[in-house]
N, C-alpha and C positions, 0 to 999 in steps of 0.2 A: 633537148638534153639539159638536165639540171646542172646548176653550178653551185658548188659549196660556197658559203659566205666567206669572203676574204680570199678567194682564189681566182685565178685567171682561167676563163673557160678554154677547154681544149676541143679542137675540131676532130672529126672522125675520118678525115681524108689522109692520104699518104703524106701530105705536107706536114702533118702534126709531128712527125719524128725527124724532120729536116733539122740539121744542126743549128741553123740561124733562127728557126722558129722556136726551138727549145731554148736557145740563148735569150731571145726576146721574152719568152714566157717566164723564164727564171728572173730576168731583170724586173719584169712587172710584178711578179710575186714578191720580190725583194722590196719594191716600192710600197706594196701593201703591208708588208710585215714590219718594216723598220720605222713606220710612222711618218715618212717624208711625203707620202701622197696626201694631197689636200683636196683632191677632187677638182672640179671646175670652178669652185667658189672664187678662186683668185682671179679668174678671167671674167667673172660675171658680176663681181661686187663693185669694184672701184676702178676708175681709170680706163673705161672702155672706149672713150672718144678722145682721140689723141690729136695733138697738133703734128703736122708733118715735120719730120726732122729737117734740119737745114740742108744737108747734102742733096737729097732728091729735090727739095724745093728750089735750091739754087740752080739745079740743072735745067728746070723748066718751071719757073714760078707760076706762069699762067695756068698750067695744068692743075695746080693745087689751090687756086683762088676762084671763088664763085664769080661768075660773069654777070648774073642778073639778080640773084636773090640770096640773102644770107639765111642760114638755118642755124640756130643756136647762137651762143655768145661770142664765139671766136671771130667772126667777121661782122658782127652787128655794128652798125653805125658807120661803116665805110661809105663814103660819099657816093661812089658809083653804084651802090646797091640800095640807096634810100628810096628811089622811085617805087620799088616794089613794096615798101612798108605800107603805103596807102592801099595797094592791092591786097595785102594781107588782111587789112581791116574789111575790105569789100568781100573777100572770100570767106572771112569769118562770119559775116552776116549771112551770106548765102549758105554756108555750112550749117549754121544754127537753124536757119529756116528749113533746110532739107532734113536735118536730124530731128527737128521738133522738140529739141531740148533747150533749156535756157543756158546762157553763158555760165551761170553759177554752178550748174551740174558738172561742167568740165573743170572749173576752178576748184570746186570741192573735191573732185576726184584726184586732182594733182597735188593739192596742198599737203596731204599726209605723207607723200613720197618726195617732197621737194628736196630734202637733204640727200636722198638717194640719187635724185636727178643731178644735183650739183656734184655729187661724188663720182658720177660717171665721166665727168670731164677731168682729164689728166692734169691739165694746167689751167684751171679756171681762174681768170683774173680776179684779184681781190675785190674789185668793185661789185662783181656779181655775187660774191659771198656775203658782202655787207648789205646789199639791197635785195632782200628776199622778195619784196613786192615786184620789183622790176624784173627779176629772174622769172617769177611765176607768170607775169604778163607775157614775157618772151616765149615761155614754154607753151602757153595757151595759144597765142597767135601763130607761132611757127608750127605747133603740132596740128592745129586745126587746118592750117593752110596745106600742110603736107598731106593730111588725110584727104582733104578735098582734091589735091592734085593726084593722089593715088586713085581716087574714084574716077577722075578724068582719064587717066591712063588706062584704067580698066574698062572704059567705055560706059560706066554706070552713071556718070554725071557730065554735064556741060557746065556752063556758067563761067568759064574763063574766057573772056573776050580778048584773045590775042592771036597772033599768028602761030602756025604750026612750028615755025622755027623757034619762037619764044618759048613755047611749051617744051620743046626738046632741050633748050638751054637750061630751063628750070629743072628738067629731069637730070641733067648732068650735074647741076649744082646740088641737087639732093644726094647724088652719089658721093659727093665730097664729105658728107657727114659721116 
């Protein structure tokens, strides 16, 4: 069924004439015609990685804190997570060997979108805004580590010499991002 530009598509079932369906369709048409609809850009441009608000975090702080590895700048540098920073370097080397691409190819791919990456963080600490090189290094290390772990979870790669429990904890830490 074709849809006229600037209109909400209508279905061909009996539901199309239900009062609440007509009401919602009218509300959507109004959004399209009054200029207030901005599409999904507002959700995909800036601030898509948020810090957990105080209320839920205070109810169960441990549920919102990584237990083994940090991903991104919010938890980077926490003492209890620093052991994994060495493993990130090991996994980066393994990842580069498997991919057959030099480190510079990943750095060069991320560099042009670095500001976009920074803008994804809702409350990026000023030190990360100021030190572009440090932020780029973090994105490369964390990104390649995460890609490697996704390959491990998919059964495509090994190379992570740890227990199954540690691998599961890393998966949970990844979900916090």
